[in-house]
C-alpha positions as CSV (number, residue, x, y, z in Angstrom):
1,M,0.5,19.3,-16.1
2,L,3.2,21.8,-17.6
3,P,5.4,20.4,-20.3
4,G,8.6,18.6,-18.8
5,Q,7.0,18.3,-15.6
6,P,7.4,14.8,-14.1
7,E,4.4,12.7,-13.5
8,N,3.6,10.9,-10.5
9,P,3.7,7.0,-10.8
10,S,0.4,5.9,-10.2
11,L,1.4,2.7,-8.2
12,L,3.6,2.3,-5.6
13,V,5.1,-1.5,-4.9
14,C,5.8,-1.9,-1.4
15,D,7.5,-4.6,0.3
16,T,6.9,-6.5,3.9
17,S,9.8,-4.7,5.5
18,S,8.6,-1.0,4.8
19,L,5.1,-1.7,5.1
20,I,5.8,-3.3,8.6
21,Q,8.0,-0.2,9.3
22,L,4.8,1.9,8.6
23,I,2.6,-0.2,10.7
24,I,4.2,-0.6,14.1
25,A,5.3,3.2,13.9
26,E,1.4,3.7,13.2
27,R,1.9,5.8,10.0
28,T,-0.1,4.2,7.5
29,A,-2.0,7.6,7.0
30,L,1.0,8.5,5.0
31,L,-0.4,5.9,2.4
32,H,-3.7,7.3,2.7
33,T,-2.2,10.6,1.7
34,L,-0.4,9.1,-1.2
35,R,-3.5,7.6,-3.0
36,N,-5.9,10.7,-2.1
37,D,-3.8,13.7,-2.4
38,Y,-1.1,12.5,-5.2
39,R,-3.2,9.7,-6.8
40,I,-0.4,7.0,-6.1
41,Q,-1.8,3.8,-4.8
42,A,0.4,1.5,-2.5
43,V,0.3,-2.2,-3.9
44,V,1.7,-5.4,-2.6
45,V,1.9,-8.8,-4.4
46,E,-0.2,-11.8,-3.0
47,A,3.0,-13.1,-1.3
48,V,3.7,-9.9,0.5
49,E,0.5,-9.5,1.5
50,A,0.4,-13.1,3.3
51,E,3.8,-12.6,4.4
52,L,2.8,-8.8,6.1
53,R,-0.6,-10.6,7.8
54,R,1.7,-13.4,9.2
55,N,4.4,-11.2,10.7
56,I,1.9,-8.7,12.1
57,E,-0.4,-11.4,13.8
58,R,2.8,-13.2,15.3
59,R,5.3,-10.2,16.2
60,F,3.1,-7.2,16.5
61,T,-0.5,-8.6,17.5
62,D,-1.5,-5.2,19.0
63,K,-0.9,-3.7,15.5
64,A,-3.1,-6.0,13.7
65,N,-5.9,-3.5,13.6
66,I,-3.5,-1.1,11.6
67,L,-3.1,-3.4,8.7
68,K,-6.7,-4.3,8.6
69,K,-8.0,-0.7,8.6
70,A,-4.8,0.0,5.7
71,L,-6.2,-2.8,3.8
72,N,-9.9,-2.4,4.4
73,S,-9.7,1.7,3.1
74,K,-7.6,0.8,0.5
75,S,-4.6,2.3,1.2
76,I,-2.7,-0.7,0.6
77,V,-4.3,-3.1,-2.1
78,V,-3.2,-6.5,-3.6
79,L,-2.0,-6.3,-7.3
80,D,-4.1,-8.0,-9.7
81,E,-5.4,-7.7,-13.5
82,A,-8.0,-5.3,-12.4
83,V,-5.7,-2.9,-10.5
84,L,-3.3,-2.9,-13.1
85,E,-6.4,-1.9,-16.1
86,A,-7.6,0.8,-13.8
87,N,-4.3,2.5,-13.8
88,G,-3.9,2.2,-17.4
89,F,-1.7,-0.9,-17.6
90,R,-2.6,-3.8,-20.2
């Protein structure tokens, strides 16, 4: 890293609305790219994960597998103490 160059954040806190848009547009690969190419991990709090699951299962049932894949592949992770520690936060 060159002096004065901005660093990428290690975590990207996401809300339900933005993730629903990515899921229904089938663009969750963008989150995978952020994680693998730029080392930026998309995270949600537990309440957002629950709301996301509930919305997708009720309103967009045909997209439920996309959400499941994003969670299983760690393109989206639930923010907890282990995630914070792994990213240098104490």
